[in-house]
VOMARRO-747472 format. One record per residue: residue number from 1; residue in one letter; x negated, y, z negated of N, C-alpha, C in turn. Coordinates in pm, 1 decimal. Each point is the difference from the previous one (the first is absolute). Layout:
<recs>
{NUM, "A", {X, Y, Z}, {X, Y, Z}, {X, Y, Z}};
...
</recs>
This chain:
<recs>
{1, "M", {-9339.4, 14835.8, -1592.8}, {-7.6, -11.1, -145.0}, {-65.6, -133.1, -36.3}};
{2, "S", {-85.5, 2.1, -100.0}, {-70.9, -120.0, -43.5}, {94.5, -94.7, -71.9}};
{3, "P", {-29.4, -131.5, 9.6}, {84.2, -96.8, -71.1}, {-20.8, 9.1, -150.7}};
{4, "T", {93.7, -54.6, -72.6}, {-6.8, -6.8, -145.5}, {14.0, -145.1, -41.9}};
{5, "T", {-79.5, -39.1, -98.8}, {11.4, -132.5, -59.9}, {30.7, 18.1, -146.9}};
{6, "L", {110.9, -54.7, -41.1}, {40.1, 4.7, -139.9}, {-31.2, -136.3, -60.7}};
{7, "V", {-95.9, -4.2, -92.7}, {-36.2, -124.2, -67.9}, {80.0, -6.2, -129.7}};
{8, "V", {92.0, -96.4, -6.3}, {81.6, -20.6, -119.2}, {-75.3, -98.3, -88.0}};
{9, "M", {-38.2, 45.4, -118.3}, {-89.9, -76.8, -85.9}, {55.5, -18.7, -140.2}};
{10, "G", {-57.2, -95.5, -72.3}, {38.8, -25.8, -137.8}, {-29.2, -144.5, -35.9}};
{11, "C", {20.9, -32.2, -124.4}, {-24.3, -135.4, -49.7}, {102.2, -97.6, 56.2}};
{12, "V", {-29.1, -126.6, -15.8}, {91.3, -105.8, 41.6}, {135.5, 22.3, -67.1}};
{13, "G", {106.6, -10.2, 78.2}, {134.6, 18.7, -53.1}, {50.1, 143.2, 3.9}};
{14, "A", {-82.7, 93.4, 46.9}, {40.8, 140.8, 2.8}, {105.0, 28.0, 107.3}};
{15, "G", {9.5, -88.0, 99.4}, {98.4, 19.9, 106.1}, {-60.3, 52.7, 128.8}};
{16, "K", {-129.9, -16.7, 16.7}, {-68.4, 53.7, 117.8}, {64.5, -44.5, 131.6}};
{17, "S", {23.3, -129.8, 12.7}, {53.7, -52.7, 126.2}, {142.2, 47.0, 24.4}};
{18, "T", {84.4, -13.0, -98.9}, {140.9, 37.5, 15.1}, {14.8, 149.1, 25.5}};
{19, "V", {-66.3, 79.8, -81.4}, {9.3, 146.0, 13.8}, {-71.0, 46.4, 126.6}};
{20, "G", {-118.1, -56.6, 26.1}, {-74.9, 38.9, 119.1}, {77.6, -25.1, 127.7}};
{21, "E", {62.8, -116.8, 8.6}, {78.3, -31.7, 119.4}, {121.7, 91.9, 12.3}};
{22, "A", {63.0, 31.7, -112.0}, {114.6, 92.1, 2.3}, {-42.3, 138.8, 47.7}};
{23, "V", {-113.6, 46.1, -48.5}, {-50.3, 131.7, 41.5}, {-32.9, -1.1, 149.8}};
{24, "A", {-68.4, -104.8, 45.2}, {-34.5, -10.0, 142.3}, {126.2, -0.1, 86.0}};
{25, "N", {100.2, -74.8, -42.8}, {125.7, -5.6, 76.1}, {67.7, 136.0, 6.3}};
{26, "R", {2.8, 70.0, -112.8}, {65.2, 131.5, -0.4}, {-72.2, 100.3, 88.4}};
{27, "L", {-133.1, -10.6, 3.0}, {-78.6, 93.4, 79.8}, {-13.4, -43.1, 145.5}};
{28, "G", {30.5, -127.1, 28.7}, {-20.1, -52.9, 134.4}, {-147.0, -23.3, 29.8}};
{29, "W", {-78.7, -27.9, -103.8}, {-143.4, -21.0, 13.3}, {-32.0, -149.4, 1.9}};
{30, "A", {-120.3, -31.9, 44.7}, {-49.0, -138.2, -4.7}, {-19.1, -40.0, -146.3}};
{31, "F", {16.5, -129.1, -28.0}, {-19.0, -52.3, -135.2}, {-105.5, -108.9, 5.1}};
{32, "V", {-98.4, 10.1, -90.8}, {-106.5, -99.1, -10.4}, {1.0, -55.1, -141.9}};
{33, "E", {26.6, -129.8, -12.6}, {0.8, -67.9, -129.4}, {-143.6, -42.6, -31.2}};
{34, "G", {-62.3, 68.7, -94.9}, {-138.9, -27.1, -34.4}, {-25.2, -142.0, -47.3}};
{35, "D", {95.8, -60.3, -68.9}, {-19.1, -137.4, -48.5}, {-23.3, -97.7, 114.6}};
{36, "E", {55.9, 28.4, 116.1}, {-17.3, -89.0, 114.5}, {-142.4, 2.1, 53.8}};
{37, "L", {-79.0, 98.7, -40.3}, {-137.7, 12.1, 47.6}, {-101.8, -63.3, -95.1}};
{38, "H", {47.9, -56.1, -110.9}, {-90.7, -69.2, -92.0}, {-61.1, -121.6, 68.3}};
{39, "P", {-130.9, -21.3, -15.3}, {-57.5, -126.4, 46.2}, {66.5, -116.3, -74.3}};
{40, "A", {7.0, -115.7, 65.5}, {63.4, -117.3, -60.5}, {-62.7, -33.9, -134.9}};
{41, "A", {-130.7, 16.6, -11.3}, {-68.0, -32.2, -126.3}, {51.0, 88.2, -114.1}};
{42, "N", {28.6, 125.1, 27.4}, {54.1, 89.6, -103.3}, {138.0, -46.5, -44.3}};
{43, "R", {83.0, -34.6, 95.9}, {136.0, -43.9, -32.5}, {-3.8, -126.9, -85.3}};
{44, "L", {-87.9, -92.0, 35.6}, {-13.2, -124.2, -78.3}, {-49.8, 29.0, -141.0}};
{45, "K", {-96.3, 90.0, -9.7}, {-55.1, 35.2, -130.6}, {108.0, 60.2, -89.8}};
{46, "M", {75.3, 94.9, 54.8}, {106.1, 63.8, -77.8}, {109.9, -99.5, -34.7}};
{47, "A", {37.3, -84.8, 94.3}, {103.9, -99.8, -25.7}, {-41.3, -92.5, -113.6}};
{48, "G", {-130.7, -20.2, -14.7}, {-52.1, -82.3, -108.8}, {-13.8, 74.9, -131.0}};
{49, "G", {42.3, 127.7, -1.4}, {-4.4, 78.6, -123.1}, {-134.1, 64.4, -28.9}};
{50, "V", {-87.1, 5.3, 100.3}, {-133.2, 57.6, -18.0}, {-0.6, 142.1, 58.1}};
{51, "P", {-34.0, 99.6, -82.7}, {-4.5, 137.6, 50.8}, {-109.4, 17.5, 105.5}};
{52, "L", {25.4, 86.3, 95.5}, {-100.1, 30.8, 101.2}, {-107.2, 91.7, -58.2}};
{53, "T", {-120.9, -16.3, 49.8}, {-110.4, 89.0, -35.5}, {-8.6, 110.5, 105.2}};
{54, "D", {-83.1, 98.7, -25.9}, {-23.1, 103.8, 99.9}, {-52.6, -62.3, 129.3}};
{55, "E", {-86.9, -100.3, -13.3}, {-56.4, -65.8, 117.4}, {108.5, -73.8, 78.5}};
{56, "D", {96.1, -59.5, -70.9}, {111.8, -66.0, 68.8}, {85.3, 100.7, 75.2}};
{57, "R", {20.4, 114.8, -60.2}, {91.0, 99.0, 58.7}, {-60.0, 74.4, 119.0}};
{58, "E", {-131.9, 11.0, 5.0}, {-61.5, 82.6, 103.3}, {38.6, -39.2, 143.0}};
{59, "P", {-6.5, -128.4, 38.6}, {40.8, -32.7, 137.9}, {146.4, 35.0, 27.5}};
{60, "W", {84.0, -19.3, -98.8}, {141.7, 34.1, 12.7}, {17.4, 150.1, 20.6}};
{61, "L", {-67.0, 78.3, -82.9}, {10.7, 145.2, 11.4}, {-53.2, 48.1, 135.0}};
{62, "R", {-106.1, -63.1, 47.5}, {-54.1, 36.9, 131.7}, {98.6, -35.0, 112.1}};
{63, "R", {71.2, -111.0, -15.0}, {103.5, -34.9, 99.1}, {110.4, 105.3, 1.4}};
{64, "I", {41.2, 42.6, -118.7}, {104.1, 103.0, -7.8}, {-50.5, 130.4, 60.1}};
{65, "A", {-123.2, 39.3, -34.8}, {-57.3, 123.2, 55.5}, {-8.3, -9.1, 151.9}};
{66, "G", {-35.4, -118.1, 50.7}, {-5.6, -19.8, 144.7}, {136.5, 12.0, 64.8}};
{67, "R", {101.1, -52.5, -66.5}, {136.8, 10.5, 52.4}, {44.0, 146.4, 0.5}};
{68, "I", {-34.1, 73.0, -105.7}, {32.9, 143.1, -4.0}, {-68.3, 72.1, 115.5}};
{69, "A", {-127.5, -29.3, 22.8}, {-74.1, 64.1, 109.9}, {64.1, -32.5, 134.8}};
{70, "A", {43.2, -124.8, 16.5}, {65.3, -38.6, 125.5}, {130.8, 76.2, 19.1}};
{71, "Q", {77.9, 12.6, -106.3}, {126.2, 74.1, 8.2}, {-27.7, 146.7, 33.1}};
{72, "E", {-102.0, 56.6, -65.3}, {-36.6, 139.4, 27.6}, {-38.5, 18.0, 147.0}};
{73, "S", {-81.1, -94.6, 51.6}, {-47.3, 14.1, 138.1}, {115.3, -5.0, 100.1}};
{74, "L", {107.9, -65.2, -39.7}, {119.3, -5.6, 85.5}, {93.6, 118.8, -24.1}};
{75, "G", {-36.1, 84.6, -97.6}, {83.5, 115.1, -32.6}, {124.5, -35.4, -77.3}};
{76, "L", {-0.7, -117.9, -66.5}, {118.4, -47.5, -71.4}, {0.4, 41.6, -146.4}};
{77, "D", {110.7, 55.4, -43.5}, {22.9, 22.5, -142.4}, {32.4, -135.4, -61.2}};
{78, "S", {-52.7, -26.0, -120.1}, {16.4, -132.0, -60.1}, {18.6, 7.6, -150.3}};
{79, "V", {68.3, -100.7, -51.6}, {6.8, -25.6, -143.4}, {-72.6, -132.0, -20.8}};
{80, "V", {-96.5, 0.3, -91.2}, {-83.7, -116.6, -26.6}, {8.3, -31.4, -148.6}};
{81, "T", {14.8, -127.9, -33.1}, {-1.0, -37.6, -141.8}, {-135.9, -55.9, -37.3}};
{82, "C", {-46.5, 39.9, -117.5}, {-127.9, -46.7, -53.1}, {-2.8, 36.7, -147.2}};
{83, "S", {-45.6, -91.3, -83.5}, {-3.1, 31.2, -142.7}, {-83.1, 124.7, -27.9}};
{84, "G", {-111.7, 17.7, 68.0}, {-80.5, 120.5, -17.2}, {-35.3, 26.9, -145.0}};
{85, "L", {-32.4, -105.3, -73.4}, {-15.1, 11.0, -144.9}, {-110.3, 94.9, -44.7}};
{86, "R", {-110.3, -0.9, 67.8}, {-114.2, 82.9, -40.9}, {-21.8, 114.7, 99.0}};
{87, "R", {-56.2, 105.9, -53.3}, {-31.6, 115.6, 83.8}, {-92.2, -40.8, 115.3}};
{88, "A", {-96.9, -86.6, -28.3}, {-92.6, -43.6, 104.6}, {73.6, -72.2, 113.1}};
{89, "Y", {104.1, -75.0, -33.0}, {78.5, -68.7, 103.6}, {71.5, 102.1, 86.9}};
{90, "R", {56.1, 99.8, -65.5}, {72.7, 103.3, 74.7}, {-95.9, 80.2, 88.2}};
{91, "A", {-120.0, 24.5, -51.0}, {-100.3, 71.6, 79.7}, {-35.7, -80.0, 125.0}};
{92, "L", {-10.8, -131.8, -12.8}, {-29.8, -84.6, 114.6}, {111.9, 8.7, 103.7}};
{93, "L", {124.3, 1.2, -46.4}, {113.7, 9.5, 92.6}, {2.7, 134.4, 72.7}};
{94, "A", {-35.8, 105.5, -70.5}, {8.3, 134.6, 56.9}, {-124.1, 39.1, 79.6}};
{95, "D", {-111.3, -70.6, -22.6}, {-124.6, 33.1, 68.6}, {18.3, -12.2, 151.2}};
{96, "R", {-23.2, 107.9, 71.3}, {15.8, 6.9, 145.3}, {143.9, -18.7, 46.5}};
{97, "N", {93.1, -2.8, -93.9}, {142.7, -7.6, 32.6}, {66.6, 124.0, -58.3}};
{98, "G", {-9.0, 109.7, 71.9}, {49.1, 127.8, -49.6}, {149.5, 9.7, -19.6}};
{99, "S", {72.4, -99.8, 49.1}, {145.7, 4.0, -10.4}, {52.7, -46.8, -134.8}};
{100, "V", {-86.7, -55.3, -85.2}, {44.8, -69.7, -121.1}, {44.5, 95.3, -110.0}};
{101, "R", {120.3, -29.5, -51.3}, {55.5, 63.1, -119.8}, {49.3, -113.4, -89.0}};
{102, "F", {-15.2, 14.3, -130.7}, {38.8, -106.6, -92.7}, {126.0, 36.6, -77.5}};
{103, "V", {84.6, -99.2, -21.1}, {112.3, 12.7, -91.9}, {-12.3, -115.9, -98.2}};
{104, "A", {-32.6, 32.6, -124.6}, {-13.7, -100.8, -105.1}, {135.4, -22.0, -64.8}};
{105, "L", {43.6, -126.3, -0.9}, {127.0, -34.3, -63.7}, {-26.1, -28.0, -147.4}};
{106, "D", {62.5, 78.7, -85.1}, {-20.3, -9.1, -144.4}, {116.2, -75.7, -63.7}};
{107, "V", {-33.5, -112.8, -62.4}, {100.3, -84.4, -64.8}, {-56.8, -43.2, -135.1}};
{108, "P", {76.5, 12.4, -108.6}, {-49.0, -44.6, -131.0}, {-32.9, -149.8, 0.5}};
{109, "E", {-96.8, -37.8, -80.2}, {-44.1, -139.3, -5.6}, {114.8, -96.5, -29.7}};
{110, "T", {89.1, 37.9, -90.9}, {111.3, -90.3, -34.3}, {90.7, -25.0, 120.3}};
{111, "E", {21.0, 102.3, 80.6}, {82.3, -15.4, 120.2}, {-72.3, -83.3, 104.8}};
{112, "L", {-131.0, 21.5, 15.4}, {-76.7, -82.4, 92.7}, {10.6, -147.2, -39.2}};
{113, "A", {-16.5, -28.2, -128.2}, {7.7, -137.8, -49.0}, {138.2, -58.5, 25.9}};
{114, "R", {105.0, 78.8, -20.5}, {136.3, -47.2, 24.5}, {18.7, -33.5, 147.3}};
{115, "R", {-45.2, 88.0, 87.2}, {13.4, -22.8, 143.7}, {-75.0, -126.1, 43.0}};
{116, "L", {-119.5, -16.2, -51.6}, {-80.6, -116.4, 38.9}, {61.3, -130.4, -48.5}};
{117, "A", {58.8, 3.4, -117.8}, {63.7, -120.5, -53.6}, {118.8, -42.4, 86.6}};
{118, "A", {64.2, 95.9, 64.9}, {117.0, -29.0, 82.8}, {-36.4, -34.4, 144.8}};
{119, "R", {-123.5, 25.6, 37.7}, {-42.1, -17.6, 138.9}, {-31.1, -146.9, 30.0}};
{120, "R", {38.8, -43.0, 118.4}, {-24.1, -137.7, 43.3}, {-74.1, 1.0, 133.7}};
{121, "D", {-70.2, -105.7, 25.6}, {-64.9, -20.3, 129.5}, {-99.1, 110.5, 38.3}};
{122, "H", {-78.7, 45.1, -96.0}, {-106.2, 95.5, 29.3}, {-130.4, -62.9, -42.5}};
{123, "F", {-104.2, 23.5, 78.1}, {-127.4, -65.5, -27.9}, {-67.5, 49.6, -127.8}};
{124, "M", {37.3, 115.7, -47.4}, {-67.9, 57.0, -116.7}, {83.7, -22.8, -125.3}};
{125, "P", {-52.4, -77.9, -95.0}, {77.7, -30.6, -120.4}, {2.1, 116.3, -99.6}};
{126, "P", {100.8, 2.7, -87.2}, {11.3, 105.6, -100.7}, {-120.9, 8.6, -93.7}};
{127, "T", {-73.4, -108.9, -13.4}, {-115.9, -0.1, -90.0}, {-109.7, 96.1, 44.7}};
{128, "L", {3.3, 44.2, 124.4}, {-103.5, 92.3, 48.7}, {33.2, 146.9, -25.2}};
{129, "L", {115.8, 27.5, -56.5}, {37.3, 138.8, -27.9}, {-103.1, 67.3, -89.3}};
{130, "R", {-40.3, -65.1, -106.1}, {-94.5, 59.8, -95.2}, {-128.5, 43.4, 71.0}};
{131, "S", {-54.0, -84.8, 87.7}, {-125.2, 35.4, 69.2}, {20.3, 121.2, 91.0}};
{132, "Q", {117.3, 10.7, 59.3}, {26.6, 116.0, 85.6}, {11.4, 127.8, -82.9}};
{133, "L", {68.9, -9.0, -112.3}, {13.5, 118.0, -87.3}, {-136.2, 44.7, -52.5}};
{134, "E", {-85.9, -94.4, -30.3}, {-133.8, 34.3, -49.0}, {-85.1, 64.1, 108.7}};
{135, "A", {18.8, -40.6, 123.9}, {-78.3, 54.7, 111.0}, {53.5, 134.1, 48.5}};
{136, "F", {126.6, 28.3, -25.4}, {65.3, 117.8, 58.2}, {-61.0, 130.8, -48.6}};
{137, "E", {-32.3, 85.9, 95.6}, {-45.9, 136.3, -26.2}, {100.7, 94.0, 65.5}};
{138, "P", {69.2, 80.6, -81.0}, {101.2, 90.6, 57.2}, {-61.5, 93.4, 104.1}};
{139, "L", {84.8, 48.3, 89.2}, {-45.7, 98.4, 98.0}, {-60.5, 119.6, -71.8}};
{140, "A", {-112.3, 46.8, 48.9}, {-63.8, 119.6, -54.8}, {52.6, 123.0, 74.0}};
{141, "A", {-15.8, 114.0, -62.5}, {52.1, 124.7, 57.1}, {-59.7, 30.8, 137.3}};
{142, "D", {-121.9, -47.5, 26.6}, {-63.7, 29.7, 128.2}, {27.7, -104.9, 107.6}};
{143, "E", {83.9, -99.3, -30.9}, {38.3, -98.8, 100.5}, {128.5, 46.5, 68.7}};
{144, "P", {10.9, -26.8, 130.7}, {118.8, 46.2, 73.3}, {121.2, -88.6, -28.7}};
{145, "G", {72.5, 33.0, -105.0}, {114.9, -82.4, -31.6}, {77.9, 48.1, -119.4}};
{146, "V", {105.4, -73.9, -28.9}, {88.4, 29.9, -112.1}, {38.9, -130.3, -68.6}};
{147, "T", {43.4, 13.1, -124.0}, {51.9, -113.1, -75.5}, {150.8, 17.7, -12.7}};
{148, "V", {72.9, -109.3, 22.7}, {145.6, 4.4, 1.3}, {54.9, -102.4, -98.4}};
{149, "D", {99.2, 39.7, -75.8}, {71.4, -91.7, -89.5}, {69.2, -104.8, 87.2}};
{150, "A", {-36.7, -127.6, -21.3}, {55.4, -107.0, 84.1}, {94.9, -90.4, -76.9}};
{151, "T", {61.2, 53.9, -105.0}, {104.6, -75.5, -68.2}, {132.1, 29.3, 70.0}};
{152, "G", {90.7, -93.6, -7.0}, {129.8, 18.7, 64.5}, {10.7, -82.1, 126.2}};
{153, "E", {106.8, 21.9, 72.0}, {27.1, -74.4, 123.2}, {-97.9, 40.9, 110.1}};
{154, "P", {-38.1, -93.5, 85.1}, {-95.6, 31.3, 106.4}, {39.7, 118.4, 88.1}};
{155, "A", {127.0, 13.1, 33.1}, {43.8, 112.3, 83.9}, {-24.5, 133.4, -70.6}};
{156, "E", {23.4, 2.0, -129.5}, {-23.2, 120.7, -79.9}, {-149.7, 32.0, -4.6}};
{157, "V", {-82.3, -102.7, -17.5}, {-145.2, 20.0, -3.9}, {-49.0, 49.0, 136.3}};
{158, "A", {51.1, -58.3, 108.1}, {-38.7, 44.2, 133.9}, {32.7, 148.3, 20.3}};
{159, "T", {114.6, 43.7, -51.8}, {36.1, 141.8, 9.2}, {-101.3, 85.2, -76.5}};
{160, "R", {-39.6, -44.7, -119.7}, {-100.9, 73.6, -77.4}, {-132.5, 7.4, 75.4}};
{161, "V", {-37.4, -110.5, 63.3}, {-124.9, -2.1, 76.9}, {7.6, 101.6, 113.4}};
{162, "L", {109.5, 0.9, 72.8}, {15.0, 94.3, 111.2}, {-2.9, 144.6, -48.8}};
{163, "E", {63.1, 27.1, -112.4}, {-1.8, 135.3, -56.0}, {-141.6, 38.9, -40.8}};
{164, "A", {-71.7, -91.2, -65.1}, {-137.2, 28.0, -43.2}, {-91.4, 14.5, 120.1}};
{165, "F", {21.1, -84.4, 99.4}, {-82.0, 4.7, 120.7}, {19.3, 132.8, 73.5}};
{166, "A", {119.5, 51.9, 0.2}, {26.1, 129.6, 65.6}, {-86.2, 108.2, -63.0}};
{167, "G", {-28.3, -12.9, -130.0}, {-84.2, 96.3, -69.6}, {-147.9, -15.9, 30.4}};
{168, "L", {-40.6, -113.9, 58.2}, {-140.5, -24.4, 33.8}, {-39.2, 66.4, 130.1}};
{169, "S", {94.1, 21.0, 86.3}, {-31.4, 46.7, 136.1}, {-51.6, 141.2, 2.2}};
</recs>
């Protein structure tokens, strides 16, 4: 059986890391934190409150796509976190990576802002939320994925993701 890669995506504060890791743990799959693959220059730029451009994101997205390809070549099922804000970004991740399925975490802007205000020790400041919301393109019907309500406790959201993911197979 071919491996599966579940890309947990959404704007900053959606819960990608927390939910993604919970899903990976429940499934016994590998977990890849996409933020760890950002070039240092991107992290510095975001920490300074400057939104990334498409050109800034491309090397990062290619690193994630490469990690997905490596996991596939090993036959490993994986959960990967990545904002995946634009359709073009998601296409880059899925290109030549047939295992990719997307789960978009849907959180209202007010809740995202609340979460970000409470968050400490993260390189991305709350001021970048607006730029992410402006860049975000919802999953289209022809993309392999689903959108999941990501309000509530992380364990509850992880359960919703697993239920939605079961419908993707």
